[in-house]
C-alpha positions as CSV (number, residue, x, y, z in Angstrom):
1,X,-4.1,-9.4,22.8
2,X,-3.8,-10.2,19.1
3,X,-4.8,-8.5,15.9
4,X,-4.3,-9.0,12.2
5,X,-4.3,-6.5,9.3
6,X,-3.5,-6.7,5.6
7,X,-0.6,-4.7,4.2
8,X,1.4,-4.8,1.0
9,X,4.9,-4.5,-0.3
10,X,6.5,-4.6,-3.7
11,X,8.7,-7.1,-5.4
12,X,10.0,-5.7,-8.7
13,X,6.9,-4.2,-10.4
14,X,4.5,-6.5,-8.6
15,X,2.5,-6.0,-5.4
16,X,2.8,-8.7,-2.7
17,X,0.3,-9.3,0.1
18,X,1.7,-9.1,3.6
19,X,-0.2,-10.3,6.7
20,X,0.6,-8.0,9.6
21,X,0.2,-9.8,13.0
22,X,0.4,-7.8,16.2
23,X,0.6,-9.4,19.6
24,X,0.5,-7.2,22.7
25,X,1.4,-8.9,26.0
26,X,2.5,-7.9,29.5
27,X,6.2,-7.6,30.1
28,X,9.1,-5.3,29.7
29,X,8.4,-2.5,27.2
30,X,9.7,-3.5,23.8
31,X,8.7,-3.3,20.2
32,X,9.9,-6.3,18.3
33,X,9.5,-6.7,14.5
34,X,10.1,-10.0,12.7
35,X,9.5,-11.3,9.2
36,X,12.5,-10.1,7.1
37,X,11.9,-6.3,7.3
38,X,14.4,-3.9,5.7
39,X,15.8,-0.8,7.4
40,X,12.8,1.4,6.4
41,X,10.3,-1.1,7.8
42,X,12.3,-1.5,11.1
43,X,12.3,2.3,11.5
44,X,8.5,2.1,11.4
45,X,8.6,1.4,15.2
46,X,9.4,5.0,16.0
47,X,7.1,6.5,13.4
48,X,4.2,4.3,14.6
49,X,4.8,5.0,18.2
50,X,4.9,8.8,17.7
51,X,1.9,8.8,15.3
52,X,-0.3,6.9,17.7
53,X,0.5,9.2,20.6
54,X,0.1,12.4,18.5
55,X,-3.2,11.1,17.2
56,X,-4.7,11.1,20.7
57,X,-4.2,7.5,21.6
58,X,-2.2,5.8,24.4
59,X,0.7,3.8,23.1
60,X,0.9,0.6,25.2
61,X,4.0,0.4,27.5
62,X,4.2,-3.4,27.2
63,X,5.8,-6.0,25.0
64,X,4.7,-5.7,21.3
65,X,5.6,-8.2,18.7
66,X,4.9,-7.5,15.0
67,X,5.2,-10.4,12.6
68,X,5.2,-9.7,8.8
69,X,4.2,-12.9,6.9
70,X,5.3,-14.6,4.8
71,X,8.6,-14.6,6.7
72,X,10.7,-15.5,3.6
73,X,9.5,-12.4,1.6
74,X,11.7,-9.3,2.0
75,X,9.5,-6.3,3.0
76,X,10.8,-2.9,1.9
77,X,9.5,0.7,1.9
78,X,7.5,2.6,4.5
79,X,4.0,1.5,3.2
80,X,3.6,-0.9,6.1
81,X,3.4,1.9,8.7
82,X,-0.4,2.2,8.4
83,X,-1.3,-1.5,8.8
84,X,1.2,-1.8,11.7
85,X,-0.3,1.2,13.5
86,X,-3.9,-0.1,13.0
87,X,-2.8,-3.5,14.2
88,X,-1.5,-2.0,17.5
89,X,-4.7,0.0,18.0
90,X,-6.9,-3.0,17.2
91,X,-4.9,-5.2,19.6
92,X,-5.5,-2.7,22.4
93,X,-9.2,-2.5,21.3
94,X,-9.0,1.2,20.5
95,X,-10.6,0.4,17.1
96,X,-12.6,-2.4,15.6
97,X,-11.5,-3.3,12.1
98,X,-14.2,-4.5,9.6
99,X,-14.5,-8.0,8.1
100,X,-13.7,-8.8,5.5
101,X,-10.5,-7.0,6.1
102,X,-9.4,-4.2,3.6
103,X,-5.8,-3.5,2.7
104,X,-3.9,-0.6,4.1
105,X,-0.8,1.2,2.7
106,X,0.8,4.4,3.7
107,X,3.8,6.0,5.5
108,X,3.1,7.7,8.8
109,X,4.6,11.1,9.7
110,X,5.3,11.7,13.4
111,X,2.2,13.8,13.8
112,X,0.0,11.0,12.4
113,X,-0.5,12.4,8.8
114,X,0.0,10.0,5.9
115,X,2.6,10.5,3.2
116,X,2.4,9.0,-0.3
117,X,4.4,5.9,-1.0
118,X,5.9,4.2,-4.1
119,X,4.3,1.3,-5.8
120,X,0.6,2.0,-5.0
121,X,-0.7,1.0,-8.4
122,X,0.6,-2.6,-8.3
123,X,-0.6,-2.9,-4.7
124,X,-4.1,-1.9,-5.8
125,X,-4.0,-4.4,-8.7
126,X,-2.8,-7.2,-6.4
127,X,-5.5,-6.5,-3.8
128,X,-8.1,-6.7,-6.6
129,X,-6.7,-10.0,-7.8
130,X,-7.0,-11.4,-4.2
131,X,-10.7,-10.4,-4.2
132,X,-10.4,-8.0,-1.3
133,X,-13.2,-5.4,-1.0
134,X,-11.2,-2.2,-0.5
135,X,-7.8,-0.6,0.0
136,X,-6.9,2.5,2.0
137,X,-4.1,4.7,0.6
138,X,-2.7,8.1,1.3
139,X,-4.4,11.1,-0.3
140,X,-1.2,11.9,-2.2
141,X,-1.7,8.6,-4.2
142,X,-5.2,9.4,-5.3
143,X,-4.2,9.7,-9.0
144,X,-3.2,6.0,-9.0
145,X,-6.3,5.0,-7.1
146,X,-8.6,6.5,-9.7
147,X,-7.3,4.3,-12.5
148,X,-8.3,0.8,-11.1
149,X,-11.9,-0.5,-11.3
150,X,-13.2,-3.5,-9.5
151,X,-12.1,-2.4,-6.0
152,X,-13.1,0.4,-3.7
153,X,-10.2,2.8,-3.1
154,X,-10.3,5.1,-0.1
155,X,-7.9,8.0,0.5
156,X,-7.0,9.2,4.0
157,X,-4.9,12.1,5.1
158,X,-4.1,11.1,8.7
159,X,-4.5,8.2,11.1
160,X,-7.3,9.8,13.0
161,X,-9.4,10.1,9.9
162,X,-9.4,6.4,9.2
163,X,-10.3,5.7,12.9
164,X,-13.2,8.0,12.6
165,X,-14.3,6.2,9.4
166,X,-14.3,2.8,11.2
167,X,-16.2,4.2,14.2
168,X,-18.8,5.7,11.9
169,X,-18.4,9.3,13.0
170,X,-17.0,10.6,9.7
171,X,-17.5,8.0,7.0
172,X,-15.2,8.2,3.9
173,X,-16.4,7.8,0.3
174,X,-14.4,5.8,-2.2
175,X,-12.7,7.5,-5.1
176,X,-14.6,8.0,-8.3
177,X,-13.0,6.3,-11.2
178,X,-11.5,8.5,-13.8
179,X,-13.2,8.5,-17.2
180,X,-11.1,7.1,-20.0
181,X,-10.3,10.0,-22.2
182,X,-7.4,10.1,-24.6
183,X,-5.3,12.2,-22.2
184,X,-6.0,9.7,-19.4
185,X,-4.9,6.8,-21.6
186,X,-1.7,8.5,-22.5
187,X,-1.1,9.3,-18.8
188,X,-1.7,5.7,-17.9
189,X,1.0,4.6,-20.3
190,X,3.5,6.6,-18.3
191,X,2.2,5.8,-14.8
192,X,2.4,2.0,-15.4
193,X,6.2,1.9,-16.1
194,X,6.7,4.4,-13.3
195,X,4.5,2.4,-10.8
196,X,7.6,1.4,-8.8
197,X,8.1,5.1,-8.2
198,X,11.9,5.2,-8.0
199,X,14.9,5.0,-10.3
200,X,13.1,6.1,-13.5
201,X,14.5,7.2,-15.8
202,X,18.0,5.9,-15.4
203,X,20.4,3.4,-17.0
204,X,18.2,0.4,-16.0
205,X,15.3,1.4,-18.2
206,X,16.7,-0.6,-21.2
207,X,16.4,-3.8,-19.3
208,X,13.2,-3.0,-17.3
209,X,11.0,-1.4,-19.9
210,X,10.3,-4.5,-22.0
211,X,9.2,-6.4,-18.9
212,X,6.9,-3.5,-17.8
213,X,5.4,-3.3,-21.3
214,X,4.7,-7.1,-21.3
215,X,3.3,-7.0,-17.7
216,X,1.0,-4.0,-18.2
217,X,0.0,-4.5,-21.9
218,X,-3.4,-5.7,-21.0
219,X,-4.3,-2.3,-19.5
220,X,-3.7,-0.3,-22.7
221,X,-6.4,-0.1,-25.3
222,X,-5.4,-1.6,-28.7
223,X,-5.5,1.8,-30.4
224,X,-2.9,3.4,-28.1
225,X,-0.4,0.4,-27.9
226,X,2.8,1.9,-29.3
227,X,5.1,-0.3,-31.5
228,X,8.3,-1.4,-30.0
229,X,11.3,0.0,-31.9
230,X,12.3,-2.6,-34.6
231,X,9.0,-4.4,-34.3
232,X,6.9,-5.7,-31.4
233,X,8.1,-8.8,-29.5
234,X,5.8,-11.9,-29.7
235,X,4.7,-11.4,-26.1
236,X,3.4,-7.9,-26.9
237,X,1.2,-8.9,-29.8
238,X,-2.6,-8.9,-29.0
């Protein structure tokens, strides 16, 4: 039995789409994961298995293969836990995922709850660029989800909550977008450079900050664009 879901990872300050393919077949119990995962992604096998069981579902005691495509893109972080778990449940026909497929991102705790992950803002922006209808993120990342228009952002607190949403028993509502007040604009200026979520501030900021400003300049209104010390570089000029 085969199922496919959408997930995302980060590369630098950009979000990258990941196709999560799950194949469940008869055979010796095993949970194989391919597609250049890092250590945190490989450890998702134990988190996903425990989260599915503790959410009230039967974890299949068969051979499970998870492919993270494209295979030449390194996948890091724990944000792929949620799409992997939903792929396993969809392959066993415990849940029917909608079409067109939304994007899923979130780290699973062993009891099935969702923990916030780094890099949610660039993931949401990338999903919108791909024309996808919605993205499901942990409730702890709601602040980032309120900033992006043009895509429906749903927040979930546990794996069972998203299953109930797809079954229609407890539908979720998308986040309301935050109004652009002066405080919100100033807060966005700091969220964008910190969208990677780790290593800020540190010694690398001198080399990374100009790239972040150039990448995220279009989000900032003209009135709140600060001048770069010593004059703005040509790439920052409107």
